[in-house]
N, C-alpha and C positions, 0 to 999 in steps of 0.2 A: 853551841861549843859541843863537840865530840868526848869523851868519855878517856879520861889518859889510860894505855895499857896497865900501869902499873895501879891507879885506880881497880881494877877490876882483879888484877892480881891478890890484892886486900881484901876484895870481898871474896872470891876465892878461897881465899887462907882462913876469914873469917865464917865460914859457913862448910868448911870442910868435915866438919865433925856429923852433918849430915847425910855422908856417904855418896858416892856418886856425882861428884860436882864438877860440873863444864861450865866453860861457855864461849859462845859466837858470837864472834864481830859481825853485824848487821847495821847496813845503813850507815855507818862512823860509830854506832852503840854497839852495845852488848845483849846479848838472850842470854838469862843463867838456866842450866838446865839440871835437876836432879831426876835421876836415873832415867836417863832419857825424857823427861816431863817438862816442858817450860814451863818456871816456877816467877819469872820476873824479869826485867830489864835493868840493866846498869844504863842511865841514860844521863847525859850533863853532870858525872861524878856523884850522882845519887843513885841507890837500888831502892827499886820499886818491884813489891811481890804481888802476886795476886791477891786479892778483897776476901779470901774467905773468910766465913765465919770463926772457924779454928784456929786462923790465924790472929784474926782480929783482936778475938779475945783474950791472946797471950802479951796486948801488947797495954801498958799504961793509960798511956792517952794518943791511939791512934789518930796519925795522919793521912790523908787521902789528897794523890795530885794525879793528873795524868802524864806518864813518863816523856810523851810527846803530842806536840799539837794534834789535835783531833780525838786521841785517844778514850780510853775509858779513864775511869780514877784507880790507882790502885795504890798498893798499903804503902805510905813512903816511909821508909826506916832511915831518918837521918840522925838523931840522940842515939838509938838503938843498935847500929852499927858498930860502935867501938865495944860490944859485948857479946865475943864470939860464941857462946853459946847460947843466946837467945836467937843469934842472926841463924844458925845451926838447928833448933831446936823449929822458927817460923818456918825457914826452908823445906824441914822434912815434912813437917804437918801439913802443909802446902799440899808439897808432892803426892805424899798418902792420898789427900782427899783427891786429885787429879785423877781419871780413867789413865787408862795404860795407853800409850802412842798409838795409833795403826798403823800397822806395817805397812811397810812402802812397796806399792806395786811395780815389779819390772816392765816396764814396754818393751817388746820385741824392737830389735836392731831396723830400720827400712834398710833395704839394702842393695 
């Protein structure tokens, strides 16, 4: 089941306190970005963040699940999603711990 655009809007609203939040539709689901870094996914109307130790430590009873079949385990935020301050803090912690995205290389046009 693909995620609803309304659910993605809710996730973006809850995470807005992290700054630089955006989402991109991918394969019927969404990637969640913070400052240009992929911090997680929204799949089947659930939020999954990269399971970095700094973020996992902020959740009382962390749950892990794959966002899509064959994926590694991610931090699944179901009960925490209604706490916008916590979601924003978790997204910010993950973004801060990730390296900067690699610059895109422009390839010359064939001509």
